[in-house]
C-alpha positions in Angstrom: 0.0 0.0 0.0 2.8 2.4 0.8 4.3 1.7 -2.6 1.0 2.6 -4.2 0.8 5.8 -2.3 4.3 6.7 -3.3 3.6 6.0 -7.0 0.4 8.0 -6.9 2.1 10.9 -5.1 5.0 10.8 -7.6 2.6 10.9 -10.5 0.6 13.8 -9.0 3.8 15.7 -8.3 4.9 15.1 -11.9 1.5 16.4 -13.2 1.8 19.4 -10.9 5.3 20.1 -12.2 4.1 20.0 -15.8 1.3 22.3 -15.0 3.6 24.7 -13.2 5.9 24.7 -16.2 3.0 25.3 -18.5 1.7 28.1 -16.3 5.2 29.7 -16.1 5.5 29.6 -19.9 2.0 30.9 -20.4 2.7 33.8 -18.0 5.9 34.5 -19.8 4.7 34.5 -23.5 0.9 34.7 -23.1 0.6 38.5 -22.7 3.2 39.3 -25.4 1.5 36.8 -27.8 -1.9 38.4 -27.3 -0.6 41.9 -27.7 1.1 40.8 -30.9 -2.1 39.3 -32.2 -4.1 42.5 -31.5 -1.3 44.6 -33.2 -1.3 42.3 -36.3 -5.1 42.5 -36.6 -5.0 46.3 -36.5 -2.1 46.5 -39.1 -3.9 44.0 -41.3 -7.0 46.2 -41.5 -5.0 49.3 -42.2 -2.9 47.6 -44.9 -6.1 46.4 -46.6 -7.7 49.8 -46.4 -4.6 51.4 -48.0 -4.4 48.8 -50.7 -8.0 49.4 -51.6 -7.4 53.1 -52.1 -8.7 54.5 -48.8 -7.0 57.5 -47.3 -4.5 56.1 -44.8 -1.9 58.6 -43.6 1.7 57.4 -43.9 2.5 58.5 -40.4 -0.4 56.5 -38.9 0.6 53.4 -40.9 4.2 53.8 -39.7 3.1 54.1 -36.1 1.0 51.1 -36.4 3.8 49.1 -37.9 6.2 50.3 -35.2 3.7 49.1 -32.5 3.6 45.7 -34.2 7.4 45.6 -34.3 7.6 46.3 -30.6 5.1 43.6 -29.9 7.0 41.1 -32.1 10.4 42.0 -30.5 8.9 41.5 -27.0 7.4 38.2 -28.0 10.7 37.0 -29.4 12.6 38.0 -26.3 10.1 36.3 -24.0 9.9 33.2 -26.2 13.7 32.6 -26.3 13.5 31.4 -22.7 10.2 29.6 -22.8 8.9 26.8 -25.0 11.9 27.3 -27.3 11.7 23.8 -28.5 7.9 23.9 -29.1 7.0 23.6 -32.8 4.3 26.2 -32.9 6.4 28.9 -31.2 9.3 28.2 -33.6 6.9 28.3 -36.6 5.5 31.7 -35.5 9.0 33.1 -35.0 10.0 31.9 -38.4 6.9 33.4 -40.1 7.5 36.8 -38.4 10.8 37.0 -40.3 8.8 37.6 -43.5 6.9 40.5 -42.1 9.2 43.2 -43.6 9.0 41.5 -47.1 5.2 41.5 -47.1 5.2 45.2 -46.0 7.3 46.1 -49.0 4.9 44.2 -51.2 2.0 46.0 -49.7 3.7 49.4 -50.2 4.5 48.4 -53.8 1.1 46.8 -54.3 2.7 43.7 -55.8 1.9 40.0 -55.3 -1.9 40.5 -54.8 -3.8 41.9 -51.8 -5.3 38.5 -50.9 -1.9 37.0 -50.5 -0.6 39.9 -48.3 -3.8 39.9 -46.1 -3.6 36.1 -46.0 -0.1 36.4 -44.5 -1.3 38.5 -41.6 -4.3 36.1 -41.0 -1.8 33.2 -41.0 0.2 34.9 -38.3 -2.9 35.4 -36.2 -3.8 31.7 -36.7 -0.4 30.6 -35.6 -0.7 32.7 -32.4 -4.0 31.0 -31.6 -2.4 27.6 -32.2 0.2 28.5 -29.6 -2.6 29.0 -27.1 -4.3 25.8 -28.3 -1.1 23.8 -27.7 -0.5 25.2 -24.3 -2.4 22.7 -22.3 -3.2 20.1 -25.0 -1.0 17.5 -23.4 -2.5 18.0 -19.9 -4.3 14.9 -18.6 -7.2 16.9 -17.3 -10.5 17.1 -19.1 -11.5 20.4 -17.4 -8.2 22.1 -18.4 -8.5 20.8 -21.9 -12.0 22.1 -22.2 -11.2 25.5 -20.7 -8.2 25.8 -23.0 -10.5 25.0 -25.9 -12.8 27.7 -24.6 -10.0 30.3 -24.6 -9.0 29.3 -28.1 -12.6 29.6 -29.4 -13.0 33.0 -27.8 -9.8 34.2 -29.6 -11.1 32.7 -32.8 -14.5 34.5 -32.5 -12.7 37.8 -32.0 -10.4 37.0 -35.0 -13.5 36.4 -37.1 -14.9 39.8 -36.2 -11.5 41.4 -36.9 -11.5 39.7 -40.3 -14.9 41.1 -41.1 -13.4 44.5 -40.4 -10.5 43.8 -42.8 -12.7 42.5 -45.5 -14.9 45.6 -45.4 -11.8 47.7 -45.5 -10.8 46.0 -48.8 -14.0 47.4 -50.4 -12.3 50.8 -50.3 -14.0 54.0 -51.4 -15.9 52.2 -54.2 -17.7 50.0 -51.5 -17.4 47.0 -53.7 -16.2 43.5 -52.7 -15.0 40.8 -54.9 -17.2 37.6 -54.9 -14.5 35.8 -53.0 -14.3 38.6 -50.4 -18.0 38.6 -50.0 -18.1 34.8 -49.5 -15.3 35.1 -46.9 -17.3 37.9 -45.1 -20.4 35.7 -45.0 -18.3 32.7 -43.7 -16.8 34.9 -41.0 -20.2 36.1 -39.8 -21.6 32.6 -39.7 -18.4 31.2 -38.0 -18.2 33.8 -35.2 -22.0 33.5 -34.4 -22.0 29.7 -34.5 -18.9 29.3 -32.5 -20.0 31.7 -29.8 -23.4 30.2 -29.5 -22.2 26.5 -29.6 -18.7 26.6 -28.2 -18.4 29.6 -25.9 -21.7 30.7 -24.3 -22.5 27.2 -22.8 -19.1 27.0 -21.1 -18.8 30.5 -19.7 -19.3 31.1 -16.0 -22.3 33.2 -15.0 -20.0 36.2 -14.3 -18.2 35.9 -17.6 -21.4 35.4 -19.6 -22.9 38.5 -18.0 -19.8 40.5 -19.0 -20.0 39.3 -22.6 -23.8 40.0 -22.6 -23.1 43.6 -21.7 -20.8 43.9 -24.7 -23.4 42.3 -27.0 -26.1 44.7 -25.6 -24.0 47.8 -26.4 -24.9 50.1 -29.3 -21.7 49.3 -31.1 -22.3 45.6 -31.1 -26.0 46.0 -32.2 -24.8 48.3 -35.0 -22.3 45.7 -36.0 -25.0 42.9 -36.2 -27.3 45.3 -38.1 -24.5 46.0 -40.7 -23.7 42.3 -41.0 -27.4 41.5 -41.8 -27.6 44.4 -44.2 -24.4 43.4 -46.1 -25.7 39.8 -46.4 -29.3 40.7 -47.4 -29.1 44.1 -49.1 -26.0 43.9 -51.2 -26.1 44.3 -54.9 -24.4 42.1 -57.5 -22.8 44.2 -60.2 -20.4 43.5 -63.0 -17.5 45.1 -61.0 -18.2 43.2 -57.8 -20.5 43.1 -54.8 -21.7 46.6 -53.9 -22.2 47.1 -50.2 -25.2 48.9 -48.7 -24.8 52.3 -47.1 -25.0 50.9 -43.6 -21.4 49.5 -44.1 -20.1 53.1 -43.6 -20.8 52.8 -39.9 -18.8 49.7 -39.3 -15.5 51.2 -38.3 -17.1 53.5 -35.6 -19.1 50.6 -34.2 -16.1 48.3 -34.2 -14.0 50.8 -32.3 -16.7 51.2 -29.7 -16.7 47.5 -28.6 -13.3 46.2 -29.7 -11.4 47.3 -26.6 -14.0 45.8 -24.2 -14.1 42.6 -26.2 -10.3 42.4 -26.2 -10.2 42.9 -22.4 -12.7 40.1 -21.8 -10.6 37.8 -24.1 -7.4 38.6 -22.2 -9.3 37.9 -19.0 -10.2 34.4 -20.2 -6.6 33.7 -21.0 -5.4 34.8 -17.5 -8.2 32.8 -15.9 -6.9 29.7 -17.7 -3.5 30.2 -16.2 -5.0 30.8 -12.7 -7.0 27.7 -13.0 -4.0 25.7 -14.2 -2.0 27.0 -11.3 -4.8 26.1 -8.9 -4.9 22.7 -10.4 -1.2 22.3 -9.8 -1.7 23.4 -6.2 -4.6 21.0 -5.9 -2.4 18.2 -7.1 0.3 19.0 -4.6 -2.3 19.1 -1.8 -3.6 15.8 -2.8 -0.1 14.4 -2.5 0.1 15.8 1.0 -3.2 14.2 1.9 -2.2 10.9 0.4 1.0 10.9 2.5 -0.6 12.1 5.7 -4.0 10.5 5.5 -5.2 7.1 6.1 -3.8 4.5 3.7 -7.2 3.1 2.9 -8.7 6.5 2.2 -5.6 7.4 0.2 -6.0 4.2 -1.8 -9.7 4.8 -2.4 -9.0 8.4 -3.5 -6.2 7.2 -5.7 -8.3 4.5 -7.2 -11.1 7.0 -8.0 -8.7 9.5 -9.4 -6.9 6.9 -11.5 -10.2 5.4 -12.8 -11.7 8.8 -13.6 -8.6 10.1 -15.3 -8.1 7.0 -17.4 -11.7 6.9 -18.4 -11.6 10.5 -19.6 -8.3 9.9 -21.3 -9.6 6.7 -22.9 -12.7 8.5 -24.3 -10.6 11.4 -25.4 -8.2 9.1 -27.1 -11.0 7.3 -28.8 -12.5 10.6 -29.9 -9.1 11.7 -31.2 -8.6 8.5 -33.1 -12.0 8.7 -34.7 -11.6 12.3 -35.5 -8.2 11.7 -37.2 -9.6 8.8 -39.1 -12.5 10.9 -40.4 -10.3 13.9 -41.1 -7.6 12.0 -42.9 -9.5 9.1 -44.6 -13.3 9.4 -44.6 -13.7 13.1 -45.3 -11.2 13.3 -48.2 -12.8 10.3 -49.8 -16.2 11.8 -49.5 -15.1 15.1 -50.9 -13.3 13.3 -53.8 -16.5 11.3 -54.6 -18.6 14.5 -54.6 -16.1 16.2 -56.9 -16.4 13.3 -59.3 -20.2 13.5 -59.1 -20.6 10.2 -57.3 -23.1 9.5 -54.5 -22.0 9.4 -50.9 -23.1 6.8 -48.4 -24.6 8.6 -45.4 -23.6 5.8 -43.1 -19.9 6.6 -43.7 -20.3 9.9 -41.9 -20.4 10.4 -38.2 -23.8 11.3 -36.7 -24.7 13.0 -33.4 -25.4 10.6 -30.5 -27.2 13.0 -28.2 -24.7 12.4 -25.3 -24.8 14.9 -22.5 -21.3 14.8 -21.2 -18.5 17.0 -22.4 -16.8 14.4 -24.6 -20.1 13.4 -26.1 -20.9 17.0 -26.9 -17.5 17.5 -28.5 -18.2 14.4 -30.6 -21.6 15.6 -31.6 -20.3 19.0 -32.4 -17.6 17.5 -34.6 -20.3 15.4 -36.4 -22.3 18.5 -37.1 -19.2 20.2 -38.4 -18.5 17.3 -40.8 -22.1 17.3 -41.9 -22.0 21.1 -42.7 -18.7 20.6 -44.6 -20.1 17.7 -46.6 -23.3 19.6 -47.4 -21.1 22.6 -48.6 -19.0 20.4 -50.8 -22.2 18.7 -52.2 -23.7 22.1 -53.0 -20.4 23.1 -54.7 -20.4 19.9 -56.7 -24.0 20.4 -57.8 -23.3 24.0 -58.8 -20.1 22.9 -60.7 -22.1 20.2 -62.5 -24.9 22.6 -63.3 -22.4 25.2 -64.6 -20.7 22.5 -66.7 -24.1 21.6 -68.3 -24.7 25.3 -68.9 -21.3 25.8 -70.5 -21.8 22.7 -72.6 -25.1 24.0 -73.9 -23.7 27.4 -74.7 -20.7 25.8 -76.5 -23.1 23.6 -78.5 -25.3 26.5 -79.6 -22.3 28.7 -80.4 -20.8 25.8 -82.3 -23.9 25.5 -84.5 -23.5 29.1 -85.4 -19.8 28.6 -86.2 -20.7 25.6 -88.4 -23.2 27.6 -90.3 -20.6 30.3 -90.7 -18.1 27.7 -92.1 -20.8 26.4 -94.5 -21.5 30.0 -95.7 -17.8 30.6 -96.2 -17.4 27.5 -98.2 -20.3 28.4 -100.4 -18.8 31.9 -101.0 -15.4 30.3 -101.8 -17.0 28.1 -104.4 -19.1 31.0 -105.9 -16.4 33.7 -106.0 -13.3 31.5 -106.4 -12.4 33.5 -109.6 -11.7 36.6 -107.6 -8.3 35.8 -106.1 -8.3 38.8 -103.6 -11.8 37.9 -102.3 -10.8 34.2 -102.2 -7.8 35.0 -100.1 -10.0 37.0 -97.6 -12.5 34.2 -97.5 -9.8 31.6 -96.8 -8.5 33.8 -94.0 -12.1 34.1 -92.6 -12.4 30.3 -92.9 -9.2 29.8 -90.9 -10.2 32.2 -88.2 -13.6 30.5 -87.9 -12.0 27.1 -87.6 -9.9 28.5 -84.7 -13.1 29.8 -83.1 -14.6 26.3 -83.4 -11.5 24.8 -81.7 -11.8 27.3 -78.8 -15.5 26.4 -78.4 -14.5 22.8 -78.3 -12.0 23.6 -75.6 -14.9 25.0 -73.5 -16.9 21.9 -74.2 -14.0 19.7 -73.1 -13.4 21.7 -69.9 -17.1 21.6 -69.1 -16.8 17.8 -68.9 -18.2 17.0 -72.3 -16.7 15.1 -75.2 -16.2 15.9 -78.9 -18.5 13.6 -80.9 -16.6 12.1 -83.8 -18.3 12.0 -87.2 -15.7 9.7 -88.7 -16.8 6.2 -89.6 -13.6 5.0 -91.2 -10.0 4.8 -89.9 -7.8 7.7 -90.9 -4.2 7.5 -92.1 -1.7 9.2 -89.8 -0.6 11.4 -92.6 -4.1 12.7 -93.1 -4.5 13.0 -89.3 -1.4 15.2 -89.1 -2.7 17.3 -92.1 -6.1 17.8 -90.4 -4.5 18.9 -87.1 -2.2 21.3 -88.9 -5.1 22.8 -90.9 -6.7 24.0 -87.6 -3.7 26.2 -86.7 -3.7 29.8 -88.0 0.0 29.7 -88.9 -0.2 26.3 -90.6 2.2 27.2 -93.4 5.1 26.9 -91.0 4.3 23.3 -90.0 6.4 20.6 -91.6 4.6 17.2 -91.4 6.4 13.9 -91.5 4.6 10.6 -91.3 7.4 8.0 -91.1 5.2 4.9 -90.8 2.0 3.8 -92.6 -0.7 3.3 -89.9 -4.3 4.5 -89.3 -6.3 5.6 -86.2 -9.6 4.3 -84.9 -12.5 6.4 -86.1 -13.9 7.0 -82.6 -10.8 8.9 -81.4 -9.8 10.8 -84.6 -11.3 14.1 -83.5 -9.8 13.9 -80.0 -6.3 13.2 -81.3 -6.6 15.8 -84.0 -7.7 18.4 -81.4 -4.9 17.4 -79.0 -2.3 17.8 -81.7 -3.8 21.1 -82.9 -3.5 22.5 -79.4 0.2 21.5 -79.2 0.9 22.8 -82.7 -0.8 26.1 -82.0 1.3 26.5 -78.8 4.4 25.6 -80.8 3.7 28.2 -83.6 2.8 31.0 -81.1 5.9 30.6 -78.9 8.5 30.2 -81.6 10.1 32.7 -84.0 7.7 33.7 -86.8 10.0 32.5 -89.6 11.0 29.2 -88.0 9.6 25.8 -88.9 7.6 23.6 -86.5 8.1 19.9 -87.3 5.6 17.2 -86.5 6.6 13.6 -87.1 4.8 10.4 -86.4 6.4 6.9 -86.2 5.6 3.6 -84.6 7.2 2.7 -81.3 6.9 -0.2 -78.9 4.0 1.3 -76.9 2.0 2.5 -80.0 2.4 5.6 -82.1 4.8 8.4 -81.2 3.9 11.9 -82.4 6.6 14.4 -81.8 6.1 18.2 -82.2 9.3 20.2 -82.2 9.7 24.0 -82.2 12.5 26.4 -81.8 11.0 28.6 -79.2 12.5 30.1 -76.0 14.2 28.0 -73.4 12.1 26.7 -70.6 13.5 25.8 -67.1 13.5 22.1 -66.0 11.2 23.1 -63.1 8.7 24.5 -65.5 8.8 21.3 -67.6 8.3 19.2 -64.5 5.3 21.3 -63.5 3.7 21.2 -66.9 4.3 17.5 -67.3 2.7 16.8 -63.9 -0.5 18.6 -65.2 -0.4 16.8 -68.5 -0.1 13.3 -67.0 -3.3 13.7 -65.0 -6.4 15.8 -65.7 -5.9 18.8 -63.4 -8.7 19.9 -61.1 -10.6 23.1 -61.8 -9.1 24.9 -58.8 -5.7 24.7 -60.5 -7.3 26.0 -63.7 -8.6 29.0 -61.9 -5.1 29.9 -60.9 -3.6 29.2 -64.3 -6.2 30.4 -66.8 -3.4 31.7 -69.1 -2.4 28.0 -69.7 -5.8 26.9 -71.0 -4.2 24.8 -73.8 -2.3 22.6 -71.3 -5.5 21.9 -69.4 -7.3 20.9 -72.6 -4.5 18.7 -73.6 -4.4 17.1 -70.2 -8.1 16.3 -70.2 -8.0 14.9 -73.8 -5.0 12.8 -72.9 -6.9 11.5 -69.9 -9.9 10.6 -72.0 -8.1 8.8 -74.8 -5.9 7.6 -72.8 -2.6 8.9 -74.1 0.6 10.3 -72.6 2.0 13.8 -73.4 5.5 14.7 -72.3 7.2 18.1 -72.7 11.0 18.3 -72.9 13.8 20.4 -74.3 14.6 19.8 -77.9 18.1 19.7 -79.4 17.5 23.1 -80.9 16.9 24.7 -77.5 13.1 24.9 -78.0 10.4 22.6 -76.7 9.6 19.1 -77.9 6.2 17.6 -77.2 6.0 13.8 -77.4 2.5 12.2 -77.6 2.3 8.4 -77.2 -1.0 7.0 -78.6 -1.5 3.5 -77.3 -1.6 0.6 -79.8 -5.2 -0.3 -79.1 -6.3 2.9 -80.8 -4.4 2.0 -84.1 -5.4 -0.1 -87.0 -3.5 -1.2 -90.1 -3.9 0.9 -93.1 -5.8 -0.7 -95.9 -3.9 -0.4 -99.2 -5.9 1.2 -102.0 -5.9 -0.6 -105.3 -3.4 0.9 -107.8 -5.0 3.1 -110.4 -4.0 3.1 -114.0 -2.3 6.2 -115.1 -4.5 8.6 -117.0 -3.3 9.2 -120.5 -1.9 12.7 -121.2 -4.1 14.6 -123.5 -2.0 16.5 -126.0 -3.4 19.4 -128.0 -3.8 19.0 -131.7 -3.4 21.8 -134.1 -7.0 22.7 -133.7 -7.9 25.0 -130.8 -7.9 23.4 -127.4 -11.0 24.0 -125.4 -10.6 23.6 -121.6 -13.6 22.6 -119.6 -14.5 24.5 -116.5 -13.9 22.4 -113.4 -16.9 21.7 -111.1 -16.3 23.0 -107.6 -15.2 20.1 -105.4 -17.6 19.2 -102.6 -16.4 20.1 -99.1 -17.4 18.5 -95.8 -19.7 20.6 -93.7 -18.2 21.3 -90.3 -20.4 21.4 -87.2 -19.7 21.4 -83.5 -18.8 19.0 -82.3 -18.3 17.4 -85.8 -15.0 18.1 -87.4 -13.8 18.1 -91.0 -13.4 14.6 -92.4 -10.0 13.8 -93.9 -9.2 14.2 -97.5 -9.7 10.5 -98.1 -13.4 10.8 -97.2 -14.1 13.6 -99.6 -15.7 13.0 -103.0 -13.3 11.3 -105.3 -15.1 12.6 -108.4 -13.8 16.1 -108.2 -13.2 17.4 -111.7 -9.6 17.8 -112.7 -9.2 19.8 -116.0 -6.5 18.7 -118.4 -4.3 21.3 -120.0 -3.5 21.1 -123.7 0.1 20.9 -124.8 1.4 23.9 -126.8 2.5 23.5 -130.3 6.2 23.0 -131.2 8.3 26.1 -130.8 6.1 27.5 -128.0 5.9 24.3 -126.0 5.9 24.7 -122.2 6.2 22.1 -119.4 2.8 20.7 -118.4 1.3 22.2 -115.2 0.8 19.9 -112.2 -2.7 18.5 -111.8 -5.1 20.7 -109.9 -6.0 19.5 -106.4 -9.6 19.7 -105.1 -10.9 23.1 -103.8 -8.3 25.1 -105.9 -9.9 27.9 -107.8 -8.6 28.6 -111.3 -7.3 32.1 -112.2 -9.5 34.6 -114.0 -7.3 34.8 -117.1 -7.3 30.9 -117.5 -11.0 30.4 -116.9 -12.5 31.1 -120.4 -11.2 29.3 -123.5 -9.5 31.2 -126.2 -11.4 31.9 -129.4 -10.6 29.4 -132.2 -9.2 32.1 -134.5 -6.8 33.2 -131.8 -5.7 29.7 -131.1 -5.1 29.0 -134.8 -3.2 32.2 -135.2 -1.0 31.2 -132.2 -0.1 27.9 -134.0 0.8 29.5 -137.2 2.7 32.6 -136.1 3.4 33.7 -132.6 4.9 37.1 -131.9 7.6 37.6 -129.1 5.2 39.7 -127.1 2.5 36.9 -127.1 5.1 34.4 -126.1 6.2 36.6 -123.1 2.6 37.1 -122.0 1.8 33.4 -122.2 5.0 32.5 -120.3 4.1 35.0 -117.5 0.7 33.5 -117.2 2.2 30.0 -117.1 4.7 30.9 -114.4 2.0 32.6 -112.3 -0.2 29.5 -112.4 2.6 27.1 -111.8 3.8 29.0 -108.7 0.3 29.1 -107.3 -0.4 25.4 -107.8 3.0 24.3 -106.4 2.5 26.4 -103.3 -0.8 24.8 -102.7 0.6 21.3 -103.3 3.3 22.0 -100.7 0.6 23.0 -98.2 -1.3 19.7 -98.7 1.5 17.2 -99.0 1.9 14.9 -95.9 
């Protein structure tokens, strides 16, 4: 029995020593930490107001920063001798080292206001975590609960201070960004909920009466009225959320109750230290009674203490384990399923049990927090899905208009093909319209849709490369090389063509205007390798690594919101994820960028060889006049969204190809290359010559006529050769 008394006494003394140490550390850094928190909150609000364009005198800002520096120096000095090895204190000291840099950014208005204000908010959160960690290891449920109460009180005050900062960001225009308005609403809801659920029920009668006096003051009532007005009476405008006129009274109301609220919060912090010190004294007294009292009584008391403590710790440990499991496993899985649009099993989430003890209430409160979080993510998922459907519908309707525009352009090309100047403008309009269609398809892809493929037959790789290059505005710079004869499944032709078009467009836009962009395709062990090589600027290895990470897995829309200037990479990533295919960016031997696309073998089919055609006999002109027939305009495939242009192999094979007569001896010229489909003949070559003129040319041709005919010939030859070079694989 004596041994048990000694063990119990030793344990109580050890607890008392720990509490004394915690109390000493709290008394040493508690006040400096709280003063630093108040100073950072005030400087944050002033910085936000100045950034938003409000009139903030430089002298006042310098005085506020000087006050923050004094509080920070005092905290560092006190923290050097207390809790030096504690992680939260070290993290706070490390974060304070960046204060000067963020002030310079604020003065220069660089880096974004949200980031700078977020830095101040992070410092305040770290200070609150220092208080939260102060008695977290104590084996006393009452101290843990009271420590949580103090932390929640500080959090409620921080939410009110953040509301002040958010309203300050509205500036003279009294307009908030949508994200700022959402943060304001969240802050209002958080501080009201946390006070009602986590603070008020655990306050003593005296403390609750003191807080009620603050809440009954005119300043606090004005604050509540302004919060309600901002939430209910705001106006959504194109430039942001316009605040109601009541928001002008916020600063005066806040200044009226802020000091009293801060005093009550500081009192709660001091009361915690007093309670912990009293608890340590109580433990020491228990040891004295254990040693001096009756052994049986001491044993009974020790048994009760041990049983109660272990019971509380066991329940807290179980609560901790279940909380960690939900936070690290269950909740992330539920959020991921909601983001993918999948249903969530309600049994997988914790539910309130209705327990009346402290641990049970904490468990129920946590279950309600999880339910609110899941409901919020479910609502966001539904809104995202609805917006995706809306965007897909807009893209489809716009695509139909673009398809009609393409059809009209093609008709105009066929009708006015004899006018070369007008034809050039129509071709330019056609190319820009095709680019518009590709951008609309990008919207459809990012909205979660797919590009329906009109192709019913496999397409040769050479034709696929030609189709992808044709969708790029600067297609004349693209050199296509199909090294192997293979074809692609019809169902993925449009997706692969769109993916390659995005990469080619990126290569032409980020490389010198006169340089070539080479795209080559060849069979490899894993399927078909398509490599796009440009001679653009150098890219750092870190940038390649970041871009490849986004290309190898479809990035979430949160990343897209932060990198909207890299829309093509996101489209390529989503298309590669749908196919599936792999896209890798690396540095080329020329110093530019080389994009390697690996199309898996299951998407490839052997190319069916076309039967050899007999060569057409060359029609030579006889002495009588040669009459050349006008070619019929070749049919062109109509392009609709999401339908894309079929390859050249699927177009009508009956396009008329006029034959050119051979000139008589003495004026004979080399035969022109055959006209390819959709090539419009020049005006001077469209109508046949009169028979008399042809006969006269056969009998006697003057030098001037020879020169004119040769000039016409060279002009036509150059035009046809240029178009042949554009269409060759």
